C-alpha positions as CSV (number, residue, x, y, z in Angstrom):
1,M,72.7,156.9,157.2
2,H,71.8,153.7,155.3
3,V,71.4,153.7,151.6
4,T,71.0,151.2,148.8
5,V,73.0,152.0,145.7
6,V,71.7,150.6,142.5
7,L,74.1,150.9,139.5
8,N,73.3,150.3,135.9
9,E,76.1,148.0,134.7
10,K,75.9,149.5,131.2
11,A,76.3,153.1,132.4
12,G,79.0,154.8,130.2
13,T,81.2,156.0,133.1
14,L,81.0,152.6,134.9
15,L,81.8,150.7,131.8
16,A,84.9,152.9,131.3
17,S,86.1,152.5,134.9
18,G,88.6,150.0,136.1
19,N,90.9,149.5,139.1
20,G,92.1,152.9,140.2
21,S,89.4,154.7,138.3
22,P,87.4,157.4,140.3
23,F,84.3,155.4,139.5
24,S,85.5,151.8,140.2
25,L,83.4,149.8,142.6
26,D,86.3,150.0,145.1
27,A,86.3,153.8,144.8
28,L,82.5,153.9,145.3
29,R,82.7,151.7,148.4
30,S,85.6,153.9,149.8
31,A,83.8,157.2,149.1
32,F,80.6,156.1,151.0
33,S,82.6,154.6,153.8
34,E,84.7,157.8,154.3
35,A,81.5,159.9,154.3
36,G,80.1,157.7,157.1
37,I,77.4,156.3,155.0
38,I,76.5,152.6,155.2
39,A,75.9,151.7,151.6
40,R,74.8,148.4,150.0
41,I,76.0,148.6,146.5
42,E,74.4,146.5,143.8
43,V,75.2,146.3,140.1
44,C,72.3,145.4,137.9
45,P,71.7,144.9,134.1
46,P,69.6,147.7,132.6
47,G,66.4,145.6,132.5
48,A,66.6,144.7,136.2
49,V,67.2,148.2,137.6
50,Q,63.5,149.2,137.9
51,E,62.5,145.9,139.5
52,R,65.3,146.0,142.0
53,I,64.3,149.6,143.1
54,R,60.7,148.4,143.4
55,Q,61.9,145.6,145.7
56,V,63.9,147.9,147.9
57,V,61.0,150.3,148.2
58,A,58.6,147.5,149.2
59,A,61.0,146.0,151.7
60,R,62.4,149.2,153.1
61,N,64.6,147.5,155.7
62,G,66.0,150.7,157.2
63,T,67.0,152.2,153.9
64,D,67.0,156.0,154.1
65,A,67.5,156.7,150.4
66,I,68.0,154.9,147.1
67,V,71.0,156.1,145.2
68,V,70.9,155.4,141.5
69,G,74.0,155.4,139.3
70,G,73.5,155.7,135.6
71,G,72.4,158.1,132.9
72,D,69.1,159.9,132.4
73,G,67.3,156.8,131.1
74,T,68.3,154.9,134.3
75,L,67.2,157.8,136.5
76,S,63.9,158.1,134.6
77,C,63.2,154.4,135.4
78,A,63.9,155.0,139.1
79,A,61.7,158.1,139.1
80,G,58.8,155.9,137.7
81,I,59.0,153.8,140.9
82,L,59.8,156.5,143.5
83,I,57.2,159.1,142.5
84,D,54.6,159.7,145.3
85,T,56.6,157.6,147.8
86,A,58.5,158.9,150.8
87,M,61.7,157.3,149.5
88,P,64.3,159.9,148.3
89,L,66.4,159.5,145.2
90,G,70.2,160.2,145.4
91,V,72.0,160.7,142.1
92,L,75.3,159.4,140.8
93,P,75.7,160.8,137.3
94,L,77.3,157.9,135.5
95,G,75.8,158.5,132.0
96,T,77.0,160.3,129.0
97,L,75.2,163.6,129.2
98,N,73.6,163.6,132.7
99,H,71.1,166.4,132.0
100,F,69.0,165.8,135.1
101,A,72.0,165.8,137.4
102,K,73.3,169.0,135.8
103,D,69.9,170.7,136.2
104,L,70.0,169.7,139.9
105,E,73.5,171.2,140.1
106,I,75.0,167.9,141.2
107,P,78.7,167.8,140.4
108,A,80.4,165.1,138.3
109,E,83.1,164.2,141.0
110,L,82.3,161.1,143.0
111,D,83.3,162.4,146.5
112,A,81.3,165.6,146.0
113,C,78.2,163.5,144.9
114,V,78.5,161.4,148.0
115,R,78.8,164.4,150.3
116,I,75.6,165.8,148.8
117,I,73.9,162.5,149.5
118,R,75.0,162.8,153.1
119,D,74.5,166.6,153.6
120,G,72.1,167.7,150.9
121,E,68.5,168.8,151.2
122,L,65.4,167.0,150.1
123,R,63.8,168.8,147.1
124,A,60.4,167.9,145.6
125,V,60.7,168.1,141.8
126,D,58.3,167.5,138.9
127,V,58.2,164.6,136.6
128,A,56.1,164.2,133.4
129,E,54.2,161.4,131.8
130,V,53.3,160.4,128.2
131,N,50.6,157.7,128.0
132,G,51.6,156.7,131.6
133,H,55.3,156.5,130.9
134,V,57.3,158.7,133.3
135,F,60.1,160.9,132.1
136,I,62.3,163.5,133.9
137,N,63.8,165.6,131.0
138,N,61.8,165.5,127.7
139,C,59.9,163.4,125.2
140,S,60.3,163.9,121.4
141,V,58.6,162.5,118.3
142,G,59.8,162.7,114.8
143,A,63.4,163.2,113.7
144,Y,65.2,162.6,117.0
145,P,63.7,159.1,117.7
146,A,64.5,158.1,114.1
147,A,68.1,159.3,114.6
148,V,68.5,157.4,117.9
149,R,67.3,154.1,116.3
150,R,69.6,154.6,113.3
151,R,72.5,155.3,115.7
152,D,71.9,152.1,117.7
153,A,71.7,150.1,114.4
154,L,75.0,151.6,113.3
155,R,76.7,150.7,116.6
156,R,75.4,147.1,116.4
157,M,76.4,146.6,112.7
158,H,79.7,148.5,112.6
159,G,80.8,148.9,116.3
160,F,80.9,152.7,116.0
161,G,81.3,154.8,119.1
162,K,78.2,156.6,120.3
163,W,79.1,160.1,119.1
164,R,80.3,159.0,115.7
165,A,77.2,156.8,115.2
166,M,74.9,159.7,116.2
167,A,76.5,162.1,113.8
168,L,76.2,159.7,110.9
169,A,72.6,158.8,111.9
170,S,71.6,162.5,112.1
171,L,73.0,163.2,108.7
172,E,71.0,160.3,107.3
173,V,67.8,161.5,108.9
174,L,68.3,165.0,107.7
175,R,68.8,163.8,104.1
176,N,65.5,161.9,104.2
177,L,63.6,164.2,106.5
178,R,60.0,163.4,107.0
179,R,57.4,165.9,108.3
180,L,54.7,164.8,110.8
181,H,51.2,165.9,110.5
182,V,50.3,166.7,114.1
183,H,47.4,168.2,116.0
184,I,48.7,169.8,119.2
185,D,46.4,170.7,122.1
186,A,48.1,172.5,125.0
187,N,45.7,173.4,127.7
188,G,42.8,173.7,125.3
189,E,44.7,175.7,122.7
190,P,44.6,173.7,119.4
191,L,47.4,174.0,116.8
192,I,47.9,172.0,113.6
193,R,51.4,171.7,112.2
194,R,53.5,169.9,109.6
195,T,56.8,169.6,111.3
196,P,59.9,167.3,111.5
197,F,59.8,167.1,115.2
198,V,57.9,168.0,118.4
199,L,59.5,168.0,121.8
200,V,57.7,168.2,125.1
201,S,59.8,169.1,128.1
202,N,59.4,168.7,131.9
203,N,59.6,172.4,132.7
204,R,61.1,175.1,130.4
205,Y,64.5,175.0,128.8
206,S,66.3,178.3,128.7
207,G,70.0,177.4,128.7
208,Q,72.1,176.5,125.7
209,I,72.0,172.8,124.7
210,F,75.5,172.0,126.0
211,S,75.5,174.4,128.9
212,R,75.9,173.0,132.4
213,Q,72.3,173.8,133.4
214,M,69.5,174.0,130.9
215,R,66.4,174.2,133.1
216,P,66.7,176.8,135.9
217,R,63.5,175.3,137.6
218,L,62.4,171.7,138.0
219,D,59.3,172.5,140.1
220,E,57.2,174.9,138.1
221,G,54.6,172.2,137.3
222,Q,54.7,173.1,133.5
223,L,55.1,171.2,130.3
224,C,56.7,173.1,127.4
225,T,56.0,172.0,123.9
226,Y,58.5,173.0,121.2
227,V,57.6,172.8,117.5
228,T,58.9,174.2,114.3
229,R,57.7,174.6,110.7
230,A,61.2,174.5,109.4
231,H,61.7,171.3,107.3
232,R,64.7,172.0,105.1
233,I,68.3,171.3,106.1
234,A,69.5,174.9,106.0
235,P,66.8,176.4,108.3
236,L,67.1,173.4,110.7
237,L,70.9,173.9,110.9
238,R,70.3,177.6,111.7
239,L,67.8,176.5,114.3
240,A,70.3,174.1,115.9
241,W,73.1,176.8,115.8
242,R,70.9,179.3,117.5
243,A,69.9,176.8,120.1
244,L,73.6,176.0,120.8
245,T,74.7,179.6,121.0
246,A,71.8,181.5,122.4
247,G,69.5,179.0,124.2
248,L,66.2,177.5,123.2
249,D,64.2,180.4,124.6
250,R,65.8,182.7,122.0
251,V,65.2,180.6,118.9
252,D,62.8,182.4,116.7
253,E,62.0,179.4,114.5
254,L,60.6,177.5,117.5
255,E,57.0,177.9,118.8
256,I,56.8,177.3,122.5
257,L,53.5,176.3,124.2
258,A,53.3,175.9,128.0
259,G,50.7,174.1,130.1
260,E,50.0,171.3,132.5
261,H,48.5,169.0,129.9
262,V,49.4,168.4,126.2
263,T,47.9,166.1,123.6
264,L,49.6,165.2,120.4
265,T,47.5,163.5,117.7
266,L,49.4,162.0,114.8
267,R,48.3,160.1,111.7
268,E,50.7,157.3,112.6
269,I,48.9,154.7,114.8
270,A,52.0,153.9,116.9
271,P,54.7,156.5,116.5
272,A,58.2,156.2,118.0
273,V,59.0,158.5,120.9
274,A,62.3,159.2,122.7
275,T,62.1,159.9,126.4
276,D,65.4,160.6,128.2
277,G,67.3,158.8,125.5
278,E,65.1,155.7,125.4
279,V,63.1,154.9,122.3
280,F,59.8,153.0,122.2
281,N,56.5,153.1,120.4
282,V,53.2,154.4,121.9
283,T,49.7,154.6,120.5
284,S,48.4,158.0,119.2
285,P,47.1,160.2,120.7
286,L,50.0,161.0,123.0
287,L,48.7,162.2,126.3
288,F,51.1,164.3,128.4
289,R,50.6,165.5,131.9
290,T,52.9,166.9,134.6
291,R,53.2,165.3,138.1
292,A,54.1,168.4,140.1
293,R,56.6,167.9,142.9
294,A,56.0,164.1,142.9
295,L,59.6,163.1,143.2
296,R,61.9,163.7,146.2
297,V,65.5,164.0,145.4
298,I,68.6,164.8,147.4
299,A,70.1,167.9,146.0
300,P,72.8,170.5,146.9
301,P,71.6,173.1,149.4
302,P,70.7,176.5,147.8
303,K,73.6,178.8,147.0
304,K,74.0,181.7,149.4
305,P,73.3,185.1,147.7
């Protein structure tokens, strides 16, 4: 088996690794070699990952799969290139949260990941798009993109760690919470809401926010839109607690709309959105669609009953 391994040099786990670490480059080379996989390993800056994957797909050169090491944002970039191609995606979960890898039931241990790349099965899973931008987990507008931008500013200005900066940023956003005026159309069903956030997910969430697996299915061909009317701090904290303890499916304060196409129309001309942890601006209206089973991934074989 021949694979090209593309690593995001800014991936959290890779940044934390050194000689002797389970995720050092030497450890990666050794793991692939011991598994009998011929691997070309390349470390790229974040802005070059997508172009490098595009080059490998175009050249092919005997590559059986592209293995991508990074977080959800890096994997989302890879998915944008690999959808509707015959090239499979192998996953090395080197990010902070690794939601996509967890939903695929890919373990965090390096040797186990490499064995899955060698012995796993090909699965066709869904991706989603917003205004042509591919995402694998979810896209949100409102409070969360604002918190992520504030978090990044705090890290640049004060050198805070990621979690500390996110906690402080979230508190700031909650204290100055803005409500969006949004018109939602999910498969022809209109809904008008004043809400602090809207989240559109690639298939339905049912697990708890910090559980190992949040989406039991990645191939149902559905978008799920989550919206709430709660806009004060206390109800939002109750919503968050319920999501943490019971799962998003059981949060009464959330309205959930399912469909293959969703349109969000906002008063803002170019609202900020967050897709798989990356924040950017798009032009309203936001046009979402599912790309059913458009991405081939190497995943663990199904568990025996």
